DRENPA-3360 file (N, C-alpha, C; in nm, 2 decimals, always signed):
BEGIN
1 = MRIRVFNH = +9.38/+11.57/+8.98/+9.43/+11.44/+9.00/+9.40/+11.39/+9.14 ~ +9.37/+11.27/+9.16/+9.35/+11.21/+9.29/+9.48/+11.13/+9.32 ~ +9.52/+11.13/+9.45/+9.63/+11.05/+9.49/+9.58/+10.92/+9.56 ~ +9.62/+10.81/+9.50/+9.57/+10.68/+9.54/+9.69/+10.60/+9.59 ~ +9.68/+10.55/+9.71/+9.79/+10.46/+9.77/+9.75/+10.32/+9.74 ~ +9.84/+10.24/+9.69/+9.82/+10.10/+9.66/+9.93/+10.02/+9.72 ~ +9.91/+9.96/+9.84/+10.01/+9.89/+9.91/+9.97/+9.77/+9.99 ~ +10.07/+9.68/+10.01/+10.05/+9.57/+10.10/+10.07/+9.61/+10.24;
9 = LTLDGVMQ = +10.00/+9.55/+10.33/+10.02/+9.57/+10.47/+10.01/+9.44/+10.55 ~ +10.07/+9.43/+10.66/+10.05/+9.32/+10.75/+9.93/+9.36/+10.84 ~ +9.88/+9.26/+10.92/+9.77/+9.29/+11.01/+9.81/+9.39/+11.11 ~ +9.94/+9.40/+11.15/+9.99/+9.50/+11.24/+10.04/+9.63/+11.17 ~ +10.00/+9.65/+11.05/+10.03/+9.77/+10.98/+10.16/+9.80/+10.92 ~ +10.25/+9.69/+10.91/+10.38/+9.71/+10.85/+10.37/+9.70/+10.70 ~ +10.44/+9.79/+10.64/+10.44/+9.79/+10.49/+10.58/+9.76/+10.44 ~ +10.68/+9.75/+10.52/+10.82/+9.73/+10.48/+10.85/+9.59/+10.42;
17 = APAAPDED = +10.91/+9.59/+10.31/+10.96/+9.47/+10.24/+10.86/+9.36/+10.22 ~ +10.75/+9.38/+10.16/+10.65/+9.27/+10.14/+10.70/+9.17/+10.04 ~ +10.78/+9.20/+9.94/+10.81/+9.11/+9.83/+10.93/+9.02/+9.85 ~ +11.03/+9.06/+9.92/+11.15/+8.97/+9.93/+11.23/+9.00/+10.06 ~ +11.30/+8.90/+10.11/+11.38/+8.92/+10.23/+11.48/+9.04/+10.23 ~ +11.54/+9.06/+10.12/+11.64/+9.16/+10.11/+11.58/+9.29/+10.04 ~ +11.46/+9.31/+10.03/+11.40/+9.42/+9.97/+11.42/+9.55/+10.04 ~ +11.41/+9.55/+10.17/+11.44/+9.67/+10.26/+11.47/+9.62/+10.40;
25 = TRDGFDRG = +11.60/+9.63/+10.42/+11.65/+9.58/+10.55/+11.68/+9.69/+10.65 ~ +11.64/+9.81/+10.62/+11.66/+9.92/+10.71/+11.62/+9.89/+10.85 ~ +11.70/+9.95/+10.95/+11.67/+9.93/+11.09/+11.68/+9.78/+11.13 ~ +11.75/+9.70/+11.05/+11.77/+9.56/+11.09/+11.65/+9.47/+11.06 ~ +11.56/+9.52/+10.97/+11.44/+9.44/+10.94/+11.47/+9.31/+10.87 ~ +11.44/+9.20/+10.93/+11.48/+9.07/+10.88/+11.35/+8.98/+10.85 ~ +11.24/+9.05/+10.83/+11.12/+8.97/+10.81/+11.06/+9.00/+10.68 ~ +11.14/+9.04/+10.58/+11.09/+9.08/+10.45/+11.04/+8.95/+10.37;
33 = GWAAGDED = +10.96/+8.98/+10.27/+10.90/+8.87/+10.19/+10.77/+8.82/+10.25 ~ +10.71/+8.89/+10.34/+10.59/+8.84/+10.41/+10.47/+8.83/+10.32 ~ +10.47/+8.90/+10.21/+10.35/+8.89/+10.11/+10.38/+8.80/+10.00 ~ +10.50/+8.75/+9.99/+10.53/+8.66/+9.87/+10.45/+8.53/+9.88 ~ +10.40/+8.49/+9.77/+10.32/+8.37/+9.77/+10.17/+8.39/+9.79 ~ +10.13/+8.51/+9.82/+9.99/+8.54/+9.85/+9.91/+8.59/+9.72 ~ +9.98/+8.59/+9.61/+9.91/+8.63/+9.49/+9.82/+8.52/+9.43 ~ +9.71/+8.56/+9.38/+9.62/+8.47/+9.31/+9.54/+8.55/+9.21;
41 = SVMNAKTG = +9.45/+8.49/+9.15/+9.37/+8.55/+9.04/+9.29/+8.67/+9.09 ~ +9.24/+8.67/+9.21/+9.17/+8.78/+9.26/+9.26/+8.90/+9.28 ~ +9.38/+8.88/+9.34/+9.47/+8.99/+9.36/+9.52/+9.04/+9.23 ~ +9.55/+8.95/+9.14/+9.60/+9.00/+9.01/+9.50/+9.08/+8.93 ~ +9.37/+9.04/+8.94/+9.26/+9.12/+8.88/+9.26/+9.26/+8.94 ~ +9.26/+9.27/+9.08/+9.26/+9.40/+9.14/+9.38/+9.48/+9.11 ~ +9.50/+9.42/+9.10/+9.62/+9.50/+9.06/+9.60/+9.55/+8.92 ~ +9.56/+9.46/+8.83/+9.54/+9.51/+8.69/+9.44/+9.62/+8.68;
49 = ESMSSSDG = +9.33/+9.61/+8.76/+9.22/+9.71/+8.76/+9.28/+9.85/+8.81 ~ +9.36/+9.84/+8.92/+9.41/+9.96/+8.97/+9.51/+10.02/+8.88 ~ +9.60/+9.94/+8.82/+9.70/+10.00/+8.73/+9.64/+10.05/+8.60 ~ +9.53/+9.99/+8.55/+9.47/+10.04/+8.43/+9.39/+10.17/+8.45 ~ +9.35/+10.19/+8.58/+9.28/+10.32/+8.61/+9.37/+10.43/+8.66 ~ +9.50/+10.40/+8.65/+9.60/+10.50/+8.70/+9.66/+10.58/+8.58 ~ +9.67/+10.71/+8.61/+9.72/+10.80/+8.50/+9.87/+10.83/+8.53 ~ +9.93/+10.76/+8.62/+10.07/+10.78/+8.65/+10.11/+10.73/+8.79;
57 = LLLGRRTY = +10.24/+10.73/+8.82/+10.28/+10.69/+8.94/+10.35/+10.80/+9.02 ~ +10.33/+10.80/+9.15/+10.40/+10.90/+9.24/+10.48/+10.81/+9.33 ~ +10.62/+10.83/+9.33/+10.71/+10.74/+9.40/+10.81/+10.82/+9.48 ~ +10.85/+10.76/+9.59/+10.97/+10.80/+9.66/+11.10/+10.74/+9.59 ~ +11.21/+10.80/+9.62/+11.34/+10.75/+9.56/+11.36/+10.60/+9.57 ~ +11.35/+10.55/+9.70/+11.38/+10.41/+9.72/+11.29/+10.32/+9.63 ~ +11.16/+10.35/+9.63/+11.07/+10.27/+9.56/+11.09/+10.28/+9.41 ~ +11.12/+10.40/+9.36/+11.15/+10.43/+9.22/+11.27/+10.34/+9.18;
65 = EHVLGYWN = +11.38/+10.34/+9.26/+11.50/+10.26/+9.22/+11.47/+10.11/+9.23 ~ +11.39/+10.07/+9.33/+11.36/+9.93/+9.34/+11.28/+9.88/+9.23 ~ +11.17/+9.96/+9.20/+11.08/+9.92/+9.09/+11.15/+9.92/+8.96 ~ +11.23/+10.02/+8.93/+11.31/+10.03/+8.81/+11.41/+9.91/+8.80 ~ +11.47/+9.88/+8.91/+11.57/+9.77/+8.90/+11.51/+9.64/+8.88 ~ +11.38/+9.62/+8.93/+11.32/+9.49/+8.91/+11.25/+9.48/+8.77 ~ +11.16/+9.57/+8.74/+11.08/+9.56/+8.61/+11.16/+9.57/+8.49 ~ +11.28/+9.64/+8.49/+11.36/+9.65/+8.37/+11.44/+9.52/+8.34;
73 = TQPDSPFT = +11.42/+9.42/+8.43/+11.48/+9.29/+8.41/+11.37/+9.19/+8.38 ~ +11.25/+9.23/+8.36/+11.14/+9.14/+8.33/+11.08/+9.18/+8.19 ~ +11.15/+9.15/+8.08/+11.10/+9.20/+7.95/+10.98/+9.13/+7.90 ~ +10.95/+9.01/+7.95/+10.83/+8.94/+7.91/+10.70/+8.97/+7.99 ~ +10.71/+9.05/+8.09/+10.60/+9.08/+8.18/+10.51/+9.18/+8.11 ~ +10.38/+9.16/+8.12/+10.29/+9.26/+8.07/+10.29/+9.40/+8.15 ~ +10.35/+9.39/+8.27/+10.36/+9.52/+8.35/+10.47/+9.60/+8.30 ~ +10.58/+9.55/+8.24/+10.70/+9.62/+8.21/+10.67/+9.74/+8.11;
81 = PVLNDAPK = +10.60/+9.71/+8.00/+10.57/+9.83/+7.91/+10.47/+9.93/+7.97 ~ +10.38/+9.88/+8.05/+10.29/+9.97/+8.12/+10.36/+10.07/+8.21 ~ +10.46/+10.01/+8.29/+10.53/+10.09/+8.38/+10.63/+10.18/+8.31 ~ +10.69/+10.14/+8.20/+10.78/+10.22/+8.12/+10.70/+10.34/+8.06 ~ +10.58/+10.31/+8.01/+10.50/+10.42/+7.94/+10.44/+10.51/+8.04 ~ +10.41/+10.47/+8.16/+10.34/+10.56/+8.26/+10.42/+10.68/+8.30 ~ +10.36/+10.79/+8.31/+10.43/+10.91/+8.37/+10.46/+10.87/+8.52 ~ +10.59/+10.91/+8.56/+10.63/+10.88/+8.69/+10.68/+11.01/+8.75;
89 = YVASTTLR = +10.63/+11.04/+8.87/+10.67/+11.16/+8.94/+10.75/+11.11/+9.07 ~ +10.87/+11.15/+9.08/+10.96/+11.10/+9.18/+11.00/+11.21/+9.28 ~ +10.97/+11.18/+9.41/+11.02/+11.27/+9.52/+11.15/+11.23/+9.56 ~ +11.25/+11.32/+9.55/+11.39/+11.28/+9.59/+11.47/+11.41/+9.60 ~ +11.56/+11.40/+9.70/+11.66/+11.51/+9.72/+11.80/+11.46/+9.67 ~ +11.81/+11.34/+9.63/+11.94/+11.29/+9.59/+11.95/+11.25/+9.44 ~ +11.84/+11.22/+9.37/+11.84/+11.19/+9.23/+11.85/+11.32/+9.15 ~ +11.91/+11.31/+9.03/+11.92/+11.43/+8.95/+11.87/+11.39/+8.81;
97 = DPMPWPNS = +11.83/+11.50/+8.73/+11.80/+11.48/+8.59/+11.92/+11.46/+8.51 ~ +11.92/+11.39/+8.40/+11.81/+11.31/+8.35/+11.78/+11.19/+8.43 ~ +11.65/+11.15/+8.45/+11.62/+11.04/+8.53/+11.64/+10.91/+8.44 ~ +11.67/+10.80/+8.50/+11.71/+10.68/+8.42/+11.59/+10.60/+8.36 ~ +11.47/+10.63/+8.40/+11.35/+10.55/+8.36/+11.27/+10.64/+8.27 ~ +11.22/+10.59/+8.15/+11.14/+10.68/+8.06/+11.02/+10.74/+8.13 ~ +10.99/+10.86/+8.09/+10.87/+10.93/+8.14/+10.87/+10.96/+8.29 ~ +10.99/+10.99/+8.34/+11.01/+11.03/+8.48/+11.03/+11.17/+8.50;
105 = TLLGGDVP = +10.97/+11.23/+8.60/+10.98/+11.37/+8.63/+11.02/+11.38/+8.78 ~ +11.13/+11.45/+8.80/+11.18/+11.47/+8.94/+11.11/+11.58/+9.01 ~ +11.06/+11.55/+9.13/+10.99/+11.65/+9.22/+11.09/+11.68/+9.32 ~ +11.16/+11.79/+9.31/+11.26/+11.83/+9.41/+11.20/+11.94/+9.49 ~ +11.27/+11.99/+9.59/+11.23/+12.10/+9.67/+11.11/+12.07/+9.76 ~ +11.01/+12.15/+9.75/+10.89/+12.14/+9.84/+10.79/+12.04/+9.78 ~ +10.81/+11.91/+9.82/+10.73/+11.80/+9.76/+10.58/+11.82/+9.79 ~ +10.53/+11.86/+9.91/+10.39/+11.88/+9.93/+10.33/+11.98/+9.83;
113 = SAVAALKQ = +10.40/+12.09/+9.81/+10.35/+12.19/+9.71/+10.35/+12.13/+9.57 ~ +10.45/+12.06/+9.53/+10.46/+12.00/+9.40/+10.34/+11.90/+9.38 ~ +10.32/+11.82/+9.48/+10.21/+11.72/+9.47/+10.07/+11.79/+9.47 ~ +10.06/+11.90/+9.55/+9.93/+11.97/+9.55/+9.91/+12.03/+9.41 ~ +10.02/+12.08/+9.34/+10.00/+12.13/+9.21/+9.96/+12.02/+9.11 ~ +10.02/+11.90/+9.12/+9.98/+11.79/+9.04/+9.83/+11.75/+9.05 ~ +9.78/+11.76/+9.18/+9.64/+11.73/+9.20/+9.55/+11.82/+9.13 ~ +9.60/+11.94/+9.09/+9.52/+12.04/+9.02/+9.51/+12.01/+8.87;
121 = QGDGNLTV = +9.59/+11.91/+8.82/+9.60/+11.89/+8.68/+9.51/+11.77/+8.63 ~ +9.38/+11.80/+8.62/+9.29/+11.70/+8.56/+9.22/+11.62/+8.66 ~ +9.15/+11.51/+8.61/+9.07/+11.43/+8.69/+9.12/+11.29/+8.72 ~ +9.24/+11.25/+8.67/+9.28/+11.12/+8.68/+9.33/+11.08/+8.82 ~ +9.40/+10.96/+8.82/+9.46/+10.91/+8.95/+9.61/+10.90/+8.93 ~ +9.68/+10.94/+9.04/+9.82/+10.91/+9.05/+9.84/+10.81/+9.16 ~ +9.90/+10.69/+9.13/+9.91/+10.58/+9.23/+10.05/+10.58/+9.29 ~ +10.04/+10.57/+9.43/+10.16/+10.56/+9.51/+10.18/+10.42/+9.54;
129 = LGSGDLLH = +10.30/+10.36/+9.51/+10.34/+10.22/+9.54/+10.45/+10.24/+9.65 ~ +10.45/+10.15/+9.75/+10.55/+10.16/+9.85/+10.57/+10.30/+9.90 ~ +10.69/+10.35/+9.90/+10.72/+10.50/+9.93/+10.67/+10.54/+10.06 ~ +10.71/+10.47/+10.17/+10.66/+10.50/+10.30/+10.69/+10.64/+10.35 ~ +10.82/+10.69/+10.33/+10.85/+10.82/+10.38/+10.77/+10.93/+10.30 ~ +10.76/+10.91/+10.17/+10.67/+11.00/+10.09/+10.53/+11.00/+10.14 ~ +10.48/+10.88/+10.17/+10.34/+10.87/+10.21/+10.32/+10.95/+10.34 ~ +10.41/+10.93/+10.44/+10.40/+11.00/+10.56/+10.39/+11.16/+10.54;
137 = TLMAHDLV = +10.47/+11.20/+10.44/+10.46/+11.35/+10.41/+10.33/+11.38/+10.35 ~ +10.28/+11.30/+10.25/+10.15/+11.33/+10.19/+10.04/+11.33/+10.29 ~ +10.04/+11.23/+10.38/+9.93/+11.22/+10.48/+9.94/+11.34/+10.57 ~ +10.05/+11.38/+10.61/+10.07/+11.50/+10.70/+10.01/+11.62/+10.64 ~ +10.01/+11.63/+10.51/+9.95/+11.75/+10.44/+9.82/+11.72/+10.37 ~ +9.75/+11.61/+10.42/+9.61/+11.58/+10.37/+9.60/+11.57/+10.22 ~ +9.70/+11.50/+10.15/+9.71/+11.49/+10.01/+9.66/+11.36/+9.95 ~ +9.64/+11.26/+10.04/+9.59/+11.13/+10.00/+9.44/+11.12/+9.99;
145 = DEYVLMIN = +9.39/+11.08/+9.87/+9.25/+11.07/+9.85/+9.19/+10.93/+9.87 ~ +9.27/+10.83/+9.84/+9.22/+10.69/+9.85/+9.33/+10.60/+9.89 ~ +9.30/+10.50/+9.96/+9.39/+10.39/+10.00/+9.33/+10.26/+9.95 ~ +9.41/+10.18/+9.87/+9.38/+10.05/+9.84/+9.48/+9.96/+9.91 ~ +9.43/+9.89/+10.01/+9.53/+9.82/+10.10/+9.50/+9.67/+10.09 ~ +9.61/+9.60/+10.06/+9.61/+9.46/+10.06/+9.66/+9.41/+10.19 ~ +9.57/+9.37/+10.28/+9.60/+9.34/+10.42/+9.62/+9.19/+10.43 ~ +9.75/+9.16/+10.44/+9.79/+9.02/+10.44/+9.77/+8.95/+10.58;
153 = PVVVGSGR = +9.74/+8.82/+10.58/+9.71/+8.76/+10.71/+9.84/+8.71/+10.78 ~ +9.92/+8.81/+10.82/+10.04/+8.79/+10.89/+10.07/+8.90/+10.98 ~ +10.13/+8.87/+11.10/+10.18/+8.97/+11.19/+10.33/+8.96/+11.20 ~ +10.40/+9.06/+11.17/+10.55/+9.05/+11.17/+10.61/+9.11/+11.30 ~ +10.54/+9.19/+11.37/+10.59/+9.24/+11.50/+10.68/+9.36/+11.50 ~ +10.73/+9.39/+11.39/+10.82/+9.51/+11.38/+10.83/+9.56/+11.24 ~ +10.88/+9.67/+11.22/+10.90/+9.72/+11.08/+10.83/+9.86/+11.06 ~ +10.86/+9.91/+10.95/+10.80/+10.05/+10.91/+10.66/+10.03/+10.88;
161 = RLFSDHGA = +10.57/+10.11/+10.94/+10.43/+10.10/+10.93/+10.38/+10.22/+10.84 ~ +10.27/+10.19/+10.77/+10.20/+10.29/+10.69/+10.15/+10.40/+10.78 ~ +10.07/+10.37/+10.88/+10.02/+10.46/+10.98/+10.10/+10.46/+11.10 ~ +10.19/+10.56/+11.11/+10.29/+10.56/+11.22/+10.23/+10.63/+11.34 ~ +10.29/+10.61/+11.46/+10.25/+10.68/+11.58/+10.27/+10.83/+11.55 ~ +10.18/+10.91/+11.61/+10.18/+11.06/+11.60/+10.16/+11.10/+11.45 ~ +10.10/+11.02/+11.37/+10.07/+11.06/+11.23/+9.95/+11.15/+11.23 ~ +9.92/+11.20/+11.11/+9.80/+11.29/+11.09/+9.67/+11.21/+11.10;
169 = YSALELTD = +9.57/+11.28/+11.15/+9.43/+11.23/+11.16/+9.37/+11.23/+11.03 ~ +9.30/+11.13/+10.99/+9.22/+11.12/+10.87/+9.10/+11.03/+10.89 ~ +8.98/+11.08/+10.85/+8.86/+11.00/+10.85/+8.85/+10.93/+10.72 ~ +8.82/+10.80/+10.72/+8.82/+10.72/+10.60/+8.68/+10.65/+10.59 ~ +8.64/+10.63/+10.46/+8.51/+10.56/+10.44/+8.55/+10.43/+10.36 ~ +8.51/+10.32/+10.40/+8.53/+10.19/+10.33/+8.43/+10.20/+10.21 ~ +8.49/+10.19/+10.09/+8.41/+10.19/+9.96/+8.41/+10.06/+9.89 ~ +8.50/+9.97/+9.92/+8.50/+9.84/+9.86/+8.59/+9.75/+9.94;
177 = SITTEAGV = +8.55/+9.62/+9.93/+8.64/+9.52/+10.00/+8.62/+9.38/+9.93 ~ +8.72/+9.31/+9.92/+8.72/+9.17/+9.86/+8.82/+9.09/+9.93 ~ +8.80/+8.96/+9.95/+8.90/+8.87/+10.01/+8.95/+8.78/+9.90 ~ +9.08/+8.76/+9.90/+9.14/+8.67/+9.80/+9.14/+8.53/+9.85 ~ +9.17/+8.44/+9.76/+9.17/+8.29/+9.80/+9.28/+8.27/+9.91 ~ +9.38/+8.35/+9.91/+9.49/+8.34/+10.01/+9.46/+8.41/+10.14 ~ +9.34/+8.47/+10.15/+9.30/+8.53/+10.27/+9.35/+8.68/+10.29 ~ +9.39/+8.74/+10.18/+9.43/+8.88/+10.18/+9.30/+8.96/+10.16;
185 = VIATYTTV = +9.28/+9.05/+10.25/+9.16/+9.14/+10.24/+9.21/+9.27/+10.16 ~ +9.15/+9.29/+10.05/+9.18/+9.41/+9.97/+9.07/+9.51/+10.00 ~ +9.10/+9.61/+10.08/+9.01/+9.71/+10.13/+9.04/+9.85/+10.06 ~ +8.94/+9.91/+10.01/+8.95/+10.05/+9.95/+8.88/+10.15/+10.04 ~ +8.96/+10.25/+10.08/+8.91/+10.35/+10.17/+8.93/+10.49/+10.10 ~ +8.82/+10.57/+10.11/+8.83/+10.71/+10.05/+8.84/+10.80/+10.17 ~ +8.92/+10.90/+10.15/+8.94/+11.01/+10.26/+8.81/+11.09/+10.26 ~ +8.76/+11.11/+10.38/+8.64/+11.19/+10.40/+8.69/+11.33/+10.45;
193 = RAS = +8.66/+11.43/+10.37/+8.69/+11.57/+10.41/+8.57/+11.65/+10.44 ~ +8.58/+11.74/+10.53/+8.47/+11.83/+10.56/+8.43/+11.91/+10.44 ~ +8.30/+11.93/+10.42/+8.26/+12.01/+10.30/+8.28/+12.16/+10.33;
% end
């Protein structure tokens, strides 16, 4: 399996609370919702393409609970059955089995080892949405294979960033890019590893 990150970012690298003002207010973050309204047909097509080529989701606890809380209130959305049916692997030290969302597997204990084991299971893609703390762990252990980043034309000045100071080094190759009507650059980068 390949680990693919699919996330919104600001121009200054913030990934915190793209959808709504109250989505994630940790550390006093009051600039949430910065990606709201930037959706258009180009972004929707790229999102659909990414989700249709995903063989499951890899999520941190906060994102799992947020996504579960939102999509289970959207019965008419075409994304709801897709998300309910998809295998979901959740990294958490606080959640317990049985998990509240169908097809969910709890990854407890040594998350990098658990994800490395998942990567050995076939040729598909596991997509990471949100999940900043989990991503920092995955990046530190060189477990991310691809980044699909929706870079929004906004600078928020503070917040939790995808690529934090003192993070792991990773060489990336741009393999695709497209700009939406709203000016969002959707850039796909593949991790370059030494042979």
